[in-house]
C-alpha positions in Angstrom: 18.5 -5.7 0.8 14.9 -5.8 -0.3 12.8 -2.9 0.8 10.1 -5.2 2.2 12.5 -7.1 4.1 13.8 -3.9 5.8 10.3 -2.9 6.7 9.6 -6.3 8.1 12.7 -6.2 10.2 11.8 -2.7 11.4 8.3 -3.9 12.4 9.6 -6.9 14.3 12.2 -4.7 16.0 9.5 -2.1 16.9 7.1 -4.7 18.2 9.9 -6.2 20.4 10.7 -2.7 21.7 7.0 -2.1 22.6 6.8 -5.4 24.3 9.9 -4.6 26.5 8.6 -1.2 27.3 5.1 -2.4 28.3 6.7 -5.2 30.4 8.9 -2.7 32.2 6.0 -0.3 32.8 3.8 -3.1 34.1 6.2 -4.9 36.3 9.3 -2.9 37.1 8.2 0.7 37.2 6.9 2.4 40.3 3.4 1.3 41.4 1.6 4.5 40.2 3.1 4.1 36.7 2.1 0.4 36.7 -1.5 1.4 37.5 -1.5 4.1 34.9 -0.1 1.8 32.3 -2.7 -0.8 33.0 -5.5 1.8 32.8 -4.2 3.0 29.5 -3.9 -0.4 28.0 -7.3 -1.5 29.1 -8.9 1.7 27.9 -7.3 1.3 24.5 -8.4 -2.3 24.2 -12.0 -1.5 25.2 -12.0 1.4 22.7 -10.6 -0.7 19.9 -13.1 -3.5 20.6 -16.1 -1.2 20.8 -14.9 0.5 17.6 -14.7 -2.8 15.7 -18.2 -3.8 17.0 -19.5 -0.4 16.0 -18.0 -0.6 12.6 -19.5 -4.0 12.0 -22.9 -2.7 13.2 -22.7 0.3 10.9 -21.8 -1.9 8.0 -24.7 -4.3 8.7 -27.1 -1.4 9.1 -26.1 0.4 5.9 -25.4 -2.4 3.5 -28.4 -3.4 1.4 -29.5 -7.0 1.7 -28.6 -9.4 -1.1 -31.1 -10.3 -3.8 -33.1 -13.5 -3.1 -32.0 -16.6 -4.9 -35.3 -16.9 -6.7 -34.9 -13.3 -8.2 -31.3 -14.2 -9.4 -32.6 -17.4 -11.0 -35.4 -15.5 -12.9 -32.8 -13.0 -14.2 -30.6 -15.8 -15.4 -33.4 -17.6 -17.1 -34.5 -14.3 -18.9 -30.9 -13.8 -20.1 -30.7 -17.4 -21.3 -34.0 -17.0 -23.2 -32.7 -13.7 -24.8 -29.5 -15.5 -25.9 -31.4 -18.4 -27.3 -33.6 -16.0 -29.3 -30.6 -14.2 -30.6 -29.0 -17.5 -31.6 -32.2 -18.6 -33.5 -32.4 -15.2 -35.2 -28.9 -15.6 -36.7 
């Protein structure tokens, strides 16, 4: 069997197991475990969302802005002129 296929089957099985465990903890476990599970899940979701938003903000703040189109057009025109001059010189 293909290694990727085995990994894929393992991931599907693991995901199904996590779903079953979470459903049990949220609906069939004693009430204090249900509340604790809910608090953990909500906390992790908020942390993940805040982390993603923070990462996007950091990337936007530290990435230099792109060159304006006009500047790129000037560079292309200069390169074309250089190529034309080289072709005339040959």
